[in-house]
LODOSE-850646 format. One record per residue (C-alpha): x, y, z; residue in three letters. Coordinates in Angstrom, 3 decimals, padded with zeros to 6 digits, always signed. Example, Ala and Ser with C-alpha at 12.3 -4.5 7.8 and 13.67 -1.06 7.14 Angstrom:
2
          u          v          w   residuo
   +012.300   -004.500   +007.800       ala
   +013.670   -001.060   +007.140       ser
//
This chain:
80
          u          v          w   residuo
   +010.898   +004.821   -000.442       unk
   +009.175   +004.921   +002.905       unk
   +005.797   +004.336   +004.491       unk
   +004.341   +007.535   +005.919       unk
   +001.251   +006.032   +007.551       unk
   -000.387   +002.618   +007.602       unk
   -003.894   +001.619   +008.558       unk
   -004.443   -002.130   +008.992       unk
   -007.679   -003.312   +007.402       unk
   -010.497   -004.082   +009.817       unk
   -011.737   -007.663   +010.166       unk
   -013.959   -008.707   +007.280       unk
   -012.011   -006.742   +004.657       unk
   -011.412   -009.799   +002.505       unk
   -007.951   -009.895   +000.967       unk
   -007.155   -006.276   +001.843       unk
   -004.428   -006.199   +004.509       unk
   -004.015   -002.437   +004.918       unk
   -004.315   +001.029   +003.435       unk
   -001.226   +003.209   +003.520       unk
   +000.486   +006.407   +002.406       unk
   +004.025   +006.341   +001.039       unk
   +006.765   +008.638   -000.170       unk
   +007.851   +007.075   -003.461       unk
   +010.850   +009.347   -003.983       unk
   +011.737   +012.485   -002.101       unk
   +008.947   +014.961   -002.693       unk
   +006.542   +012.502   -004.374       unk
   +003.869   +011.068   -002.080       unk
   +001.028   +008.678   -002.810       unk
   -001.987   +008.407   -000.525       unk
   -004.549   +005.700   +000.192       unk
   -002.651   +002.846   -001.433       unk
   -004.094   -000.618   -000.834       unk
   -002.073   -003.656   +000.224       unk
   -003.827   -006.864   -000.873       unk
   -002.925   -010.525   -000.416       unk
   -002.996   -011.823   -003.982       unk
   -002.762   -015.381   -005.282       unk
   +000.969   -014.969   -005.965       unk
   +001.800   -012.797   -002.955       unk
   +001.175   -009.274   -001.726       unk
   +000.110   -006.651   -004.264       unk
   -000.179   -002.863   -004.077       unk
   -002.879   -000.874   -005.813       unk
   -003.377   +002.864   -006.070       unk
   -006.721   +004.557   -005.534       unk
   -009.300   +004.719   -008.324       unk
   -010.264   +007.932   -010.045       unk
   -013.307   +008.211   -012.336       unk
   -013.406   +004.432   -012.775       unk
   -009.706   +004.070   -013.613       unk
   -006.377   +003.973   -011.851       unk
   -005.134   +007.225   -010.334       unk
   -001.598   +005.826   -010.135       unk
   +000.166   +002.662   -011.283       unk
   +003.550   +001.199   -010.412       unk
   +006.225   -000.735   -012.249       unk
   +006.415   -004.265   -010.799       unk
   +009.728   -003.578   -009.031       unk
   +008.293   -000.458   -007.348       unk
   +005.107   -002.291   -006.342       unk
   +007.185   -005.114   -004.855       unk
   +009.260   -002.724   -002.741       unk
   +006.128   -000.900   -001.550       unk
   +004.418   -004.196   -000.693       unk
   +007.400   -005.377   +001.340       unk
   +007.695   -002.073   +003.201       unk
   +003.959   -002.072   +003.954       unk
   +004.051   -005.703   +005.150       unk
   +006.918   -004.837   +007.495       unk
   +004.990   -001.835   +008.831       unk
   +001.871   -003.939   +009.434       unk
   +003.978   -006.578   +011.224       unk
   +005.479   -003.857   +013.461       unk
   +001.963   -002.499   +014.018       unk
   +003.036   +000.968   +012.881       unk
   -000.373   +002.598   +013.290       unk
   +001.083   +005.998   +012.518       unk
   -000.919   +008.757   +010.881       unk
//
C-alpha cells in the first residue's frame, strides 16, 4: 500500500485531517479518501456515492491506510 497524494485539511475542517489518494494493491487505486481523528484514533473513510459508501475497508486495511496517511501529513507530503 502507498499514498499517491495527500491534501491536508484546511483550518476549520473539524475532525478531518486530510484527503488522500492511495494505491491499495498494485493496480487498485482509491481516490478522495478521508482521514479523520476519531474518538479511538485515526479513521479512514471512502467517498460517498448516492448516499452510501463507494468503498469500505477491513479494519486492518483501514489501520494501515490511516498510519500511512498520518506519516504523509507529518512529512508534509503535499504531492498531487
